[in-house]
Every structure is written in structure tokens, then in C-alpha cells.
C-alpha positions as a Markdown table, in Angstrom:
| # | Residue | x | y | z |
|---|---|---|---|---|
| 1 | Met | -102.0 | -104.6 | 19.9 |
| 2 | Ile | -99.4 | -105.9 | 16.9 |
| 3 | Val | -96.7 | -103.1 | 15.8 |
| 4 | Glu | -94.7 | -103.5 | 12.5 |
| 5 | Gly | -91.2 | -103.0 | 12.3 |
| 6 | Leu | -87.6 | -104.1 | 12.3 |
| 7 | Leu | -85.9 | -106.7 | 14.8 |
| 8 | Thr | -82.2 | -106.8 | 15.2 |
| 9 | Ser | -80.9 | -110.1 | 16.8 |
| 10 | Thr | -77.3 | -111.3 | 17.0 |
| 11 | Asp | -75.6 | -114.7 | 17.0 |
| 12 | Ser | -72.7 | -116.1 | 19.1 |
| 13 | Ala | -70.2 | -114.5 | 16.8 |
| 14 | Gly | -71.8 | -111.0 | 16.7 |
| 15 | Thr | -73.4 | -111.1 | 13.5 |
| 16 | Ile | -76.3 | -108.8 | 12.8 |
| 17 | Asn | -79.9 | -110.2 | 11.4 |
| 18 | Val | -82.3 | -107.7 | 10.5 |
| 19 | Ala | -85.9 | -109.0 | 10.1 |
| 20 | Pro | -89.5 | -107.5 | 10.1 |
| 21 | Met | -91.2 | -108.5 | 12.9 |
| 22 | Gly | -94.7 | -107.5 | 14.6 |
| 23 | Pro | -94.5 | -108.1 | 18.1 |
| 24 | Ile | -98.0 | -108.1 | 20.4 |
| 25 | Val | -97.2 | -105.4 | 22.2 |
| 26 | His | -98.6 | -105.1 | 26.1 |
| 27 | Gly | -99.0 | -102.1 | 28.2 |
| 28 | Asp | -97.0 | -98.8 | 27.3 |
| 29 | Phe | -94.5 | -100.7 | 25.0 |
| 30 | Thr | -93.6 | -102.7 | 28.3 |
| 31 | Thr | -93.7 | -106.3 | 27.4 |
| 32 | Phe | -93.6 | -107.7 | 23.8 |
| 33 | Thr | -94.7 | -111.2 | 22.8 |
| 34 | Leu | -92.8 | -112.2 | 19.9 |
| 35 | Arg | -93.5 | -114.8 | 17.6 |
| 36 | Pro | -90.5 | -116.2 | 15.3 |
| 37 | Phe | -90.9 | -119.4 | 13.2 |
| 38 | Ala | -88.8 | -122.1 | 14.3 |
| 39 | Gly | -86.0 | -122.1 | 12.4 |
| 40 | Ser | -85.6 | -118.9 | 11.4 |
| 41 | Thr | -82.3 | -116.5 | 11.9 |
| 42 | Thr | -84.0 | -114.6 | 14.4 |
| 43 | Phe | -85.8 | -117.6 | 16.4 |
| 44 | Glu | -82.3 | -119.2 | 16.3 |
| 45 | Asn | -80.6 | -115.8 | 17.7 |
| 46 | Leu | -83.3 | -114.8 | 20.4 |
| 47 | Gln | -83.1 | -118.6 | 21.5 |
| 48 | Ala | -79.7 | -118.7 | 22.2 |
| 49 | Gln | -78.7 | -114.9 | 23.5 |
| 50 | Lys | -82.1 | -114.1 | 24.9 |
| 51 | Cys | -81.9 | -110.0 | 23.3 |
| 52 | Gly | -82.5 | -108.4 | 20.7 |
| 53 | Val | -83.8 | -104.7 | 20.0 |
| 54 | Phe | -87.3 | -103.6 | 18.1 |
| 55 | His | -87.2 | -100.5 | 16.2 |
| 56 | Val | -89.9 | -98.9 | 15.1 |
| 57 | Val | -89.5 | -97.5 | 11.5 |
| 58 | Asp | -90.8 | -95.2 | 8.7 |
| 59 | Arg | -89.2 | -97.0 | 5.8 |
| 60 | Val | -91.0 | -99.2 | 4.3 |
| 61 | Asn | -88.5 | -100.3 | 1.6 |
| 62 | Val | -86.3 | -101.6 | 4.3 |
| 63 | Ile | -88.9 | -103.8 | 5.8 |
| 64 | Ala | -89.7 | -105.0 | 2.1 |
| 65 | Glu | -86.3 | -105.8 | 1.5 |
| 66 | Ala | -85.7 | -107.5 | 4.8 |
| 67 | Ala | -88.7 | -109.4 | 4.5 |
| 68 | Ile | -87.8 | -111.1 | 1.2 |
| 69 | Arg | -84.0 | -111.5 | 2.3 |
| 70 | Arg | -82.8 | -108.9 | -0.1 |
| 71 | Leu | -81.4 | -106.5 | 2.5 |
| 72 | Lys | -77.8 | -106.4 | 0.4 |
| 73 | Asp | -76.1 | -104.6 | 3.2 |
| 74 | Ile | -76.9 | -104.1 | 6.8 |
| 75 | Pro | -78.2 | -100.9 | 8.0 |
| 76 | Ala | -76.0 | -98.7 | 9.8 |
| 77 | Thr | -75.9 | -99.3 | 13.8 |
| 78 | Val | -74.6 | -98.3 | 16.9 |
| 79 | Ala | -74.2 | -100.9 | 20.2 |
| 80 | Ala | -77.1 | -101.1 | 22.2 |
| 81 | Ser | -77.1 | -99.4 | 25.7 |
| 82 | Lys | -78.4 | -102.5 | 28.0 |
| 83 | Val | -78.3 | -105.7 | 25.9 |
| 84 | Asn | -75.9 | -107.1 | 23.8 |
| 85 | Gly | -77.2 | -105.9 | 20.5 |
| 86 | Phe | -77.2 | -102.9 | 17.7 |
| 87 | Val | -79.7 | -100.3 | 17.7 |
| 88 | Leu | -80.4 | -99.3 | 13.9 |
| 89 | Gln | -79.3 | -95.4 | 13.2 |
| 90 | Asp | -82.5 | -95.0 | 11.0 |
| 91 | Cys | -85.3 | -95.6 | 13.2 |
| 92 | Cys | -87.8 | -93.4 | 14.7 |
| 93 | Arg | -88.1 | -95.4 | 18.0 |
| 94 | Trp | -86.3 | -98.4 | 19.3 |
| 95 | Phe | -86.6 | -100.8 | 22.4 |
| 96 | Glu | -83.8 | -103.4 | 24.0 |
| 97 | Phe | -85.5 | -106.3 | 25.5 |
| 98 | Lys | -84.8 | -109.4 | 27.1 |
| 99 | Ile | -86.5 | -112.8 | 26.6 |
| 100 | Thr | -87.8 | -114.2 | 29.7 |
| 101 | Asp | -90.1 | -117.0 | 28.6 |
| 102 | Ile | -90.1 | -119.3 | 25.3 |
| 103 | Asp | -92.6 | -121.8 | 24.3 |
| 104 | Thr | -91.6 | -123.9 | 21.1 |
| 105 | Ser | -94.3 | -126.3 | 21.8 |
| 106 | Glu | -95.8 | -124.7 | 17.9 |
| 107 | Gln | -94.3 | -124.0 | 14.4 |
| 108 | Arg | -94.4 | -120.4 | 15.4 |
| 109 | Ser | -92.7 | -120.5 | 18.7 |
| 110 | Val | -93.5 | -117.6 | 21.7 |
| 111 | Met | -91.6 | -115.5 | 23.3 |
| 112 | Thr | -91.9 | -113.2 | 26.0 |
| 113 | Ala | -89.9 | -110.3 | 25.9 |
| 114 | Asn | -89.6 | -107.3 | 28.7 |
| 115 | Val | -88.2 | -104.1 | 27.4 |
| 116 | Ile | -85.5 | -102.7 | 29.6 |
| 117 | His | -84.2 | -99.4 | 27.5 |
| 118 | Thr | -85.6 | -97.7 | 25.3 |
| 119 | Gly | -85.1 | -94.4 | 22.8 |
| 120 | Asn | -86.2 | -92.0 | 20.3 |
| 121 | Arg | -84.3 | -90.4 | 17.3 |
| 122 | Arg | -86.9 | -89.2 | 15.9 |
| 123 | Pro | -91.0 | -88.0 | 15.7 |
| 124 | Phe | -92.8 | -91.3 | 13.8 |
| 125 | His | -95.4 | -89.2 | 11.7 |
| 126 | Gly | -97.3 | -92.2 | 10.3 |
| 127 | Phe | -98.1 | -94.3 | 7.3 |
| 128 | Asn | -100.1 | -93.2 | 4.1 |
| 129 | Arg | -102.3 | -96.0 | 2.4 |
| 130 | Ala | -99.4 | -97.3 | 0.5 |
| 131 | Arg | -96.9 | -97.5 | 3.1 |
| 132 | His | -99.5 | -99.9 | 4.7 |
| 133 | Ala | -100.1 | -101.5 | 1.6 |
| 134 | Val | -96.3 | -102.7 | 1.1 |
| 135 | Ile | -95.9 | -103.9 | 4.8 |
| 136 | Glu | -99.0 | -106.1 | 4.0 |
| 137 | Ala | -97.4 | -107.0 | 0.7 |
| 138 | Ala | -94.5 | -108.2 | 2.6 |
| 139 | Ile | -96.7 | -109.6 | 5.3 |
| 140 | Leu | -97.7 | -111.7 | 2.4 |
| 141 | Ala | -94.3 | -112.4 | 0.8 |
| 142 | Thr | -93.4 | -114.0 | 3.9 |
| 143 | Arg | -96.3 | -116.6 | 3.8 |
| 144 | Val | -96.2 | -117.2 | -0.1 |
| 145 | His | -95.7 | -121.3 | 1.2 |
| 146 | Leu | -99.0 | -121.3 | 3.3 |
| 147 | Leu | -101.2 | -119.5 | 1.1 |
| 148 | Pro | -102.6 | -120.1 | -2.0 |
| 149 | Ala | -101.6 | -118.0 | -5.1 |
| 150 | Ala | -105.2 | -117.1 | -5.7 |
| 151 | Asp | -106.0 | -115.6 | -2.6 |
| 152 | Val | -102.4 | -114.1 | -2.8 |
| 153 | Gln | -103.1 | -112.3 | -6.0 |
| 154 | Thr | -106.3 | -111.1 | -5.0 |
| 155 | Gln | -104.6 | -109.5 | -2.1 |
| 156 | Leu | -102.0 | -108.0 | -4.0 |
| 157 | Gly | -104.6 | -106.3 | -7.0 |
| 158 | Phe | -106.5 | -104.9 | -3.6 |
| 159 | Leu | -102.9 | -103.4 | -2.4 |
| 160 | Gln | -101.8 | -102.6 | -6.1 |
| 161 | Ser | -104.6 | -99.8 | -5.8 |
| 162 | Ala | -103.3 | -97.7 | -2.5 |
| 163 | Val | -99.4 | -98.1 | -3.7 |
| 164 | Glu | -100.9 | -96.2 | -7.2 |
| 165 | Lys | -103.1 | -93.8 | -5.6 |
| 166 | Thr | -100.9 | -92.5 | -2.8 |
| 167 | Gly | -97.4 | -93.7 | -3.3 |
| 168 | Gly | -94.5 | -92.3 | -3.9 |
| 169 | Ala | -91.0 | -93.8 | -5.7 |
| 170 | Glu | -89.9 | -95.6 | -2.9 |
| 171 | Glu | -93.0 | -97.4 | -2.5 |
| 172 | Thr | -93.6 | -97.9 | -5.6 |
| 173 | Ala | -90.9 | -99.8 | -6.5 |
| 174 | Ala | -90.7 | -101.5 | -2.6 |
| 175 | Phe | -94.1 | -103.0 | -3.8 |
| 176 | Thr | -93.1 | -103.8 | -7.2 |
| 177 | Met | -90.1 | -105.7 | -6.0 |
| 178 | Leu | -92.6 | -107.9 | -3.1 |
| 179 | Val | -94.7 | -108.6 | -6.2 |
| 180 | Glu | -92.0 | -109.9 | -8.5 |
| 181 | His | -91.0 | -111.7 | -5.4 |
| 182 | Ile | -94.6 | -113.3 | -5.0 |
| 183 | Gln | -94.5 | -114.1 | -8.4 |
| 184 | Gln | -91.3 | -115.9 | -8.8 |
| 185 | His | -91.9 | -117.8 | -5.8 |
| 186 | Tyr | -95.7 | -119.4 | -7.5 |
| 187 | Ala | -93.6 | -119.8 | -11.1 |
| 188 | Gly | -91.4 | -121.8 | -9.3 |
| 189 | Ala | -93.6 | -123.8 | -7.4 |
| 190 | Ala | -96.0 | -124.7 | -10.2 |
| 191 | Val | -92.8 | -126.0 | -12.5 |
| 192 | Ala | -91.9 | -128.0 | -9.3 |
């Protein structure tokens, strides 16, 4: 099962990076398979530090902003308990982990992570269709360099209906931001 959320990692100077991540969850959240792209900040941090924190969140606007690097400020954090890292204060649940294996033979690396500490802040009540649509649009936004514009536009049209029918102001704003980002990418690609 893949669970979408936010991952915090740090570089050697302790600078925090917040990135969306969809790890493959094994067991009862005891082991993850992480697949960050080689060269990404998350990849570099996890490869160097061998630890991080994965968060289950209910604020899709933060996932959307982090996906397209528009997260203006790092959300409030506290020090992790068992790893050299940080826990987001505004999360439902978090999982501190250590990397035990890294395979870099492909562009998208495969990292095995063992969860060594977990905590809960509040219950996760689930997502409505609009929030799912924002997450899917955020995933599309991170893959525009791999996907044809027509395919992405078709998928966005389908997702937009869910946002219009079931979303509130937060979901609508996040979806609009992602659509604009995607359109700007393809407009820039057409000019180049």
C-alpha cells in the first residue's frame, strides 16, 4: 500500500527539507520503501543522513505547495525523538525512520526504511474527493517533465470536477495553484 504524506529530511548543516512522498508501507507501518528521484534534495539528504520522518497529514495545500516548491516557510517543527530530524507540529501521525538499504541503480532510487519511533497528534478522519484530487494533481505536477501535455490536461479535467463538487476554499486554491504551475511548465516547454 502506498500512503501519501510529507517527509522531512535534513542536510549535514541541519537544514530542513519538506517534500511530498508516497512510500510503500509494509506491515503495520513498520517498514517503508521510499523511492526519491536521484539528485532530489530528499534523495541527497536521505543518502547522507540515513534517517528522516514521514508524516500522515490532512492538509493537502501543504502537500501541493511542497510538490511544486512553493512552500514559502517551513511549517513549525519539533526535534524528533529517535533520529536526527524534525517532526511537523501540524500532522496527524509521524514515523521516525532509519535507512537500512539504498539501491541507486535506477533514476528513481529504492530505499528501505525501518520505523524506529512513531507518534500521534490527532485522528486522521480521511479525505473527501476534492482532497484526493489535489493529491493526484500534485503528483501530476511533479511528473510534467515525463508526461505529454494532452494526457495531463485530460487527467486535470477529470480531477477538477471532484474539486468543484466537493472542495472548499483550501482545496480549490491548492488545485488552482497546481493547474497554473502545470500550464506554465507546458507553455515554457512549447516556447523552448
